BAVO-121543 format. One record per residue (C-alpha): x, y, z negated. Coordinates in nm, 2 decimals. Each point is the difference from the previous one (the first is absolute). Example, Ala and Ser with C-alpha at 12.3 -4.5 7.8 and 13.67 -1.06 7.14 Angstrom:
2
<atom c1="1.23" c2="-0.45" c3="-0.78"/>
<atom c1="0.14" c2="0.34" c3="0.07"/>
% end
This chain:
275
<atom c1="0.00" c2="0.00" c3="0.00"/>
<atom c1="0.29" c2="0.24" c3="-0.06"/>
<atom c1="0.08" c2="-0.01" c3="0.37"/>
<atom c1="-0.34" c2="0.16" c3="0.09"/>
<atom c1="0.06" c2="0.35" c3="0.14"/>
<atom c1="-0.17" c2="0.27" c3="-0.21"/>
<atom c1="-0.15" c2="0.16" c3="0.30"/>
<atom c1="-0.16" c2="-0.33" c3="0.09"/>
<atom c1="-0.19" c2="0.01" c3="-0.33"/>
<atom c1="-0.12" c2="0.35" c3="0.08"/>
<atom c1="-0.13" c2="-0.11" c3="0.35"/>
<atom c1="-0.15" c2="-0.32" c3="-0.14"/>
<atom c1="-0.21" c2="0.19" c3="-0.25"/>
<atom c1="-0.15" c2="0.24" c3="0.26"/>
<atom c1="-0.38" c2="-0.02" c3="-0.02"/>
<atom c1="-0.24" c2="0.01" c3="0.29"/>
<atom c1="-0.04" c2="0.38" c3="-0.05"/>
<atom c1="0.37" c2="0.05" c3="0.04"/>
<atom c1="0.08" c2="0.07" c3="-0.37"/>
<atom c1="0.22" c2="-0.16" c3="-0.26"/>
<atom c1="-0.08" c2="0.05" c3="-0.37"/>
<atom c1="0.31" c2="0.11" c3="-0.19"/>
<atom c1="-0.08" c2="-0.20" c3="-0.32"/>
<atom c1="-0.06" c2="-0.32" c3="0.20"/>
<atom c1="0.33" c2="0.05" c3="0.20"/>
<atom c1="0.21" c2="0.05" c3="-0.32"/>
<atom c1="-0.17" c2="-0.30" c3="-0.17"/>
<atom c1="0.05" c2="-0.24" c3="0.29"/>
<atom c1="0.35" c2="0.12" c3="0.07"/>
<atom c1="0.10" c2="-0.06" c3="-0.37"/>
<atom c1="-0.14" c2="-0.35" c3="0.02"/>
<atom c1="0.23" c2="-0.06" c3="0.30"/>
<atom c1="0.30" c2="0.12" c3="-0.19"/>
<atom c1="0.02" c2="0.36" c3="0.12"/>
<atom c1="0.07" c2="0.30" c3="-0.21"/>
<atom c1="-0.21" c2="0.32" c3="-0.01"/>
<atom c1="0.31" c2="0.18" c3="0.15"/>
<atom c1="0.00" c2="-0.23" c3="0.30"/>
<atom c1="-0.36" c2="0.07" c3="0.06"/>
<atom c1="0.04" c2="0.38" c3="-0.03"/>
<atom c1="0.29" c2="0.00" c3="0.24"/>
<atom c1="-0.18" c2="-0.22" c3="0.25"/>
<atom c1="-0.31" c2="0.22" c3="-0.01"/>
<atom c1="0.22" c2="0.31" c3="0.05"/>
<atom c1="0.16" c2="-0.16" c3="0.31"/>
<atom c1="-0.33" c2="-0.10" c3="0.15"/>
<atom c1="-0.13" c2="0.35" c3="-0.05"/>
<atom c1="0.31" c2="0.15" c3="0.16"/>
<atom c1="-0.04" c2="-0.24" c3="0.30"/>
<atom c1="-0.35" c2="0.13" c3="0.04"/>
<atom c1="-0.16" c2="-0.34" c3="-0.06"/>
<atom c1="-0.19" c2="0.11" c3="-0.31"/>
<atom c1="-0.12" c2="0.31" c3="-0.18"/>
<atom c1="-0.03" c2="0.00" c3="-0.38"/>
<atom c1="-0.25" c2="0.16" c3="-0.23"/>
<atom c1="0.09" c2="0.02" c3="-0.37"/>
<atom c1="0.31" c2="-0.14" c3="-0.17"/>
<atom c1="0.12" c2="-0.33" c3="-0.13"/>
<atom c1="-0.26" c2="-0.26" c3="-0.10"/>
<atom c1="-0.28" c2="0.25" c3="0.05"/>
<atom c1="0.10" c2="0.07" c3="0.36"/>
<atom c1="-0.19" c2="-0.11" c3="0.31"/>
<atom c1="0.19" c2="-0.08" c3="0.31"/>
<atom c1="-0.17" c2="0.05" c3="0.34"/>
<atom c1="0.12" c2="-0.14" c3="0.32"/>
<atom c1="0.09" c2="0.28" c3="0.24"/>
<atom c1="0.15" c2="0.02" c3="0.35"/>
<atom c1="0.04" c2="-0.38" c3="0.04"/>
<atom c1="-0.21" c2="-0.27" c3="0.15"/>
<atom c1="-0.15" c2="-0.26" c3="-0.24"/>
<atom c1="0.26" c2="-0.25" c3="0.11"/>
<atom c1="0.30" c2="0.23" c3="-0.05"/>
<atom c1="0.27" c2="-0.10" c3="-0.26"/>
<atom c1="0.12" c2="-0.34" c3="-0.10"/>
<atom c1="-0.16" c2="-0.30" c3="0.16"/>
<atom c1="-0.27" c2="-0.10" c3="-0.24"/>
<atom c1="-0.13" c2="-0.26" c3="0.23"/>
<atom c1="0.19" c2="-0.16" c3="0.29"/>
<atom c1="-0.16" c2="0.04" c3="0.35"/>
<atom c1="-0.35" c2="-0.14" c3="-0.04"/>
<atom c1="0.02" c2="-0.18" c3="0.34"/>
<atom c1="0.31" c2="-0.20" c3="-0.12"/>
<atom c1="-0.15" c2="-0.07" c3="-0.34"/>
<atom c1="-0.31" c2="-0.15" c3="0.16"/>
<atom c1="0.22" c2="-0.20" c3="0.24"/>
<atom c1="0.19" c2="-0.14" c3="-0.29"/>
<atom c1="-0.32" c2="-0.12" c3="-0.17"/>
<atom c1="-0.12" c2="-0.15" c3="0.33"/>
<atom c1="0.32" c2="-0.19" c3="0.02"/>
<atom c1="-0.04" c2="-0.13" c3="-0.35"/>
<atom c1="-0.35" c2="-0.13" c3="0.10"/>
<atom c1="0.14" c2="-0.17" c3="0.31"/>
<atom c1="-0.18" c2="0.24" c3="0.24"/>
<atom c1="0.31" c2="0.11" c3="0.18"/>
<atom c1="0.18" c2="-0.31" c3="0.13"/>
<atom c1="0.33" c2="0.04" c3="0.17"/>
<atom c1="-0.01" c2="-0.05" c3="0.38"/>
<atom c1="0.37" c2="-0.11" c3="0.01"/>
<atom c1="0.12" c2="0.32" c3="0.18"/>
<atom c1="0.30" c2="0.20" c3="-0.11"/>
<atom c1="-0.01" c2="0.36" c3="0.10"/>
<atom c1="0.34" c2="0.17" c3="0.07"/>
<atom c1="0.09" c2="0.36" c3="0.04"/>
<atom c1="0.33" c2="0.14" c3="0.13"/>
<atom c1="0.12" c2="0.35" c3="0.05"/>
<atom c1="0.32" c2="0.19" c3="0.09"/>
<atom c1="0.00" c2="0.36" c3="-0.11"/>
<atom c1="0.30" c2="0.23" c3="0.03"/>
<atom c1="0.16" c2="0.16" c3="-0.31"/>
<atom c1="-0.13" c2="0.34" c3="0.12"/>
<atom c1="-0.35" c2="-0.13" c3="-0.09"/>
<atom c1="0.10" c2="-0.15" c3="-0.33"/>
<atom c1="-0.29" c2="0.13" c3="-0.20"/>
<atom c1="-0.25" c2="-0.14" c3="0.24"/>
<atom c1="0.18" c2="-0.33" c3="0.01"/>
<atom c1="0.00" c2="-0.03" c3="-0.37"/>
<atom c1="-0.37" c2="0.09" c3="-0.02"/>
<atom c1="-0.08" c2="-0.28" c3="0.25"/>
<atom c1="0.22" c2="-0.25" c3="-0.20"/>
<atom c1="-0.18" c2="0.10" c3="-0.32"/>
<atom c1="-0.34" c2="-0.04" c3="0.17"/>
<atom c1="0.09" c2="-0.35" c3="0.11"/>
<atom c1="0.13" c2="-0.11" c3="-0.34"/>
<atom c1="-0.30" c2="0.17" c3="-0.16"/>
<atom c1="-0.23" c2="-0.21" c3="0.22"/>
<atom c1="0.18" c2="-0.32" c3="-0.12"/>
<atom c1="0.24" c2="-0.06" c3="0.30"/>
<atom c1="0.34" c2="-0.14" c3="-0.09"/>
<atom c1="0.33" c2="0.10" c3="0.16"/>
<atom c1="0.16" c2="-0.28" c3="0.20"/>
<atom c1="0.30" c2="0.20" c3="0.13"/>
<atom c1="0.06" c2="0.36" c3="0.10"/>
<atom c1="-0.31" c2="0.15" c3="0.15"/>
<atom c1="-0.20" c2="-0.32" c3="0.00"/>
<atom c1="-0.29" c2="-0.08" c3="-0.24"/>
<atom c1="-0.24" c2="-0.29" c3="-0.02"/>
<atom c1="-0.33" c2="-0.08" c3="-0.18"/>
<atom c1="-0.27" c2="-0.26" c3="0.03"/>
<atom c1="-0.26" c2="0.27" c3="-0.02"/>
<atom c1="-0.15" c2="0.19" c3="0.30"/>
<atom c1="0.12" c2="0.35" c3="-0.10"/>
<atom c1="0.07" c2="0.10" c3="0.36"/>
<atom c1="-0.27" c2="0.28" c3="0.02"/>
<atom c1="0.13" c2="0.16" c3="-0.32"/>
<atom c1="0.37" c2="-0.01" c3="0.12"/>
<atom c1="-0.08" c2="0.13" c3="0.35"/>
<atom c1="-0.21" c2="0.28" c3="-0.14"/>
<atom c1="0.28" c2="0.10" c3="-0.24"/>
<atom c1="0.26" c2="-0.02" c3="0.28"/>
<atom c1="-0.22" c2="0.23" c3="0.21"/>
<atom c1="-0.03" c2="0.25" c3="-0.28"/>
<atom c1="0.38" c2="0.01" c3="-0.02"/>
<atom c1="0.04" c2="0.03" c3="0.38"/>
<atom c1="0.17" c2="-0.34" c3="0.00"/>
<atom c1="-0.25" c2="-0.20" c3="0.21"/>
<atom c1="0.26" c2="-0.05" c3="0.28"/>
<atom c1="0.26" c2="-0.13" c3="-0.25"/>
<atom c1="-0.23" c2="-0.27" c3="-0.14"/>
<atom c1="-0.03" c2="-0.36" c3="0.13"/>
<atom c1="-0.27" c2="-0.23" c3="-0.13"/>
<atom c1="-0.04" c2="-0.37" c3="0.06"/>
<atom c1="-0.17" c2="-0.31" c3="-0.15"/>
<atom c1="0.13" c2="-0.35" c3="-0.01"/>
<atom c1="-0.06" c2="-0.34" c3="-0.15"/>
<atom c1="0.37" c2="-0.09" c3="0.03"/>
<atom c1="0.21" c2="0.19" c3="-0.25"/>
<atom c1="0.33" c2="-0.12" c3="-0.14"/>
<atom c1="0.23" c2="0.21" c3="-0.22"/>
<atom c1="0.35" c2="-0.13" c3="-0.06"/>
<atom c1="-0.12" c2="-0.35" c3="0.09"/>
<atom c1="-0.31" c2="0.02" c3="-0.23"/>
<atom c1="-0.32" c2="-0.06" c3="0.19"/>
<atom c1="-0.24" c2="-0.15" c3="-0.25"/>
<atom c1="-0.26" c2="0.27" c3="-0.08"/>
<atom c1="0.01" c2="-0.05" c3="-0.38"/>
<atom c1="0.38" c2="-0.01" c3="0.00"/>
<atom c1="0.00" c2="0.32" c3="0.21"/>
<atom c1="-0.23" c2="0.17" c3="-0.25"/>
<atom c1="0.23" c2="-0.10" c3="-0.29"/>
<atom c1="0.30" c2="0.13" c3="0.20"/>
<atom c1="-0.14" c2="0.33" c3="0.11"/>
<atom c1="-0.21" c2="0.12" c3="-0.30"/>
<atom c1="0.10" c2="0.02" c3="-0.37"/>
<atom c1="-0.29" c2="-0.23" c3="-0.11"/>
<atom c1="0.14" c2="-0.07" c3="-0.35"/>
<atom c1="0.01" c2="0.38" c3="-0.07"/>
<atom c1="-0.35" c2="0.05" c3="0.14"/>
<atom c1="-0.13" c2="-0.29" c3="-0.21"/>
<atom c1="0.15" c2="0.15" c3="-0.31"/>
<atom c1="-0.18" c2="0.32" c3="0.05"/>
<atom c1="-0.32" c2="-0.19" c3="0.03"/>
<atom c1="0.07" c2="-0.19" c3="-0.31"/>
<atom c1="0.02" c2="0.34" c3="-0.19"/>
<atom c1="-0.32" c2="0.11" c3="0.16"/>
<atom c1="-0.18" c2="-0.32" c3="-0.10"/>
<atom c1="0.13" c2="0.02" c3="-0.36"/>
<atom c1="-0.13" c2="0.35" c3="-0.04"/>
<atom c1="-0.34" c2="-0.08" c3="0.17"/>
<atom c1="-0.06" c2="-0.29" c3="-0.23"/>
<atom c1="0.09" c2="0.20" c3="-0.31"/>
<atom c1="-0.32" c2="0.14" c3="-0.17"/>
<atom c1="-0.02" c2="0.38" c3="-0.03"/>
<atom c1="0.01" c2="0.14" c3="-0.35"/>
<atom c1="-0.34" c2="0.13" c3="-0.12"/>
<atom c1="-0.09" c2="0.36" c3="0.06"/>
<atom c1="-0.03" c2="0.22" c3="0.31"/>
<atom c1="0.36" c2="0.14" c3="0.00"/>
<atom c1="0.14" c2="-0.35" c3="-0.03"/>
<atom c1="-0.22" c2="-0.12" c3="0.28"/>
<atom c1="0.11" c2="0.29" c3="0.22"/>
<atom c1="0.37" c2="-0.06" c3="-0.09"/>
<atom c1="-0.04" c2="-0.37" c3="0.10"/>
<atom c1="-0.16" c2="0.10" c3="0.33"/>
<atom c1="0.28" c2="0.24" c3="0.08"/>
<atom c1="0.26" c2="-0.27" c3="-0.08"/>
<atom c1="-0.19" c2="-0.25" c3="0.21"/>
<atom c1="-0.01" c2="0.24" c3="0.29"/>
<atom c1="0.37" c2="0.06" c3="-0.02"/>
<atom c1="0.07" c2="-0.37" c3="-0.02"/>
<atom c1="-0.23" c2="-0.08" c3="0.29"/>
<atom c1="0.17" c2="0.26" c3="0.22"/>
<atom c1="0.35" c2="-0.12" c3="-0.11"/>
<atom c1="-0.09" c2="-0.35" c3="0.11"/>
<atom c1="-0.20" c2="0.07" c3="0.31"/>
<atom c1="0.21" c2="0.28" c3="0.17"/>
<atom c1="0.31" c2="-0.21" c3="0.06"/>
<atom c1="-0.20" c2="-0.32" c3="0.08"/>
<atom c1="0.02" c2="-0.08" c3="0.38"/>
<atom c1="-0.33" c2="-0.19" c3="-0.04"/>
<atom c1="0.13" c2="-0.31" c3="0.17"/>
<atom c1="-0.27" c2="-0.26" c3="0.10"/>
<atom c1="-0.05" c2="-0.27" c3="-0.26"/>
<atom c1="0.13" c2="-0.25" c3="0.25"/>
<atom c1="0.35" c2="0.15" c3="-0.05"/>
<atom c1="-0.01" c2="0.03" c3="-0.38"/>
<atom c1="0.07" c2="-0.24" c3="-0.29"/>
<atom c1="-0.32" c2="-0.13" c3="-0.15"/>
<atom c1="-0.15" c2="0.10" c3="-0.23"/>
<atom c1="0.11" c2="0.35" c3="0.09"/>
<atom c1="0.02" c2="0.23" c3="-0.30"/>
<atom c1="-0.13" c2="0.29" c3="0.21"/>
<atom c1="-0.34" c2="-0.17" c3="0.05"/>
<atom c1="-0.04" c2="-0.09" c3="-0.37"/>
<atom c1="0.11" c2="0.35" c3="-0.11"/>
<atom c1="-0.23" c2="0.18" c3="0.24"/>
<atom c1="-0.29" c2="-0.22" c3="-0.13"/>
<atom c1="0.09" c2="0.09" c3="-0.36"/>
<atom c1="0.02" c2="0.37" c3="0.09"/>
<atom c1="-0.34" c2="-0.01" c3="0.17"/>
<atom c1="-0.16" c2="-0.15" c3="-0.32"/>
<atom c1="0.18" c2="0.26" c3="-0.22"/>
<atom c1="-0.13" c2="0.29" c3="0.21"/>
<atom c1="-0.35" c2="-0.14" c3="-0.02"/>
<atom c1="0.03" c2="-0.01" c3="-0.39"/>
<atom c1="0.16" c2="0.35" c3="-0.02"/>
<atom c1="-0.25" c2="0.15" c3="0.24"/>
<atom c1="-0.29" c2="-0.14" c3="-0.19"/>
<atom c1="0.13" c2="0.16" c3="-0.32"/>
<atom c1="0.08" c2="0.33" c3="0.15"/>
<atom c1="-0.24" c2="0.29" c3="-0.03"/>
<atom c1="-0.19" c2="0.12" c3="0.31"/>
<atom c1="0.19" c2="0.33" c3="-0.02"/>
<atom c1="0.34" c2="-0.18" c3="-0.02"/>
<atom c1="0.29" c2="0.03" c3="0.24"/>
<atom c1="-0.05" c2="-0.06" c3="0.37"/>
<atom c1="0.27" c2="-0.26" c3="-0.03"/>
<atom c1="-0.27" c2="-0.26" c3="-0.08"/>
<atom c1="-0.20" c2="0.09" c3="0.32"/>
<atom c1="0.32" c2="-0.02" c3="0.21"/>
<atom c1="0.09" c2="-0.34" c3="-0.12"/>
<atom c1="-0.37" c2="-0.12" c3="0.02"/>
<atom c1="0.00" c2="0.10" c3="0.37"/>
<atom c1="0.34" c2="-0.15" c3="0.07"/>
<atom c1="-0.09" c2="-0.34" c3="-0.16"/>
<atom c1="-0.35" c2="-0.01" c3="0.14"/>
% end
């Protein structure tokens, strides 16, 4: 819990009307191991950045979102489309078609920033580097990659292809390739932490419930964001990601049922993502 950014707590406690109650913020932050000074400095930075305005001082203050879209700030919920895809995989509704999707590009040093952005987009979508400028994934992410390359004016530098015949350094078995190309033990460890938190009952009281929800959101994002969402056919079974996501879904249902109707929009966001 100590690794949760203070500003994530602020964004997580934003209500549907765009406000954050100071007393609630300080109570939840304290339960997550943060000091009042941390909270004050964070609020000051958010106001300076133009993300919030503040009325009042300290615990009596009311923060109001200003100059930023509802989704601005830390990633409270990973992309809804990918969260839903993960849960469909867990239910066996997204079987792998056996195709590997490969993406290659050669971008000169003069366009280094664009090249790095394309590389980050590929890894962010779960593709793994095979060698310089060549990435592969079992997922059909082509439309996302091509759109990003076009935005960067790199469409002419990108090559896309699909194959059922992939060998890397003599390894061709699909499961062995997955083990070689992606850090599955590290990903599984993150999901183990998420499951442990999801299965831990929240302490009684509204502030404790909100603190548990913030911690759960942080753990969910920490596990999901680096997950390439490989098809179950390529993963060890049982896969910790599936069991952790199931536990997280149950935990959100419990926390959402106990939250007041005027509570943070965080519960609605996760309700929509896990629907």
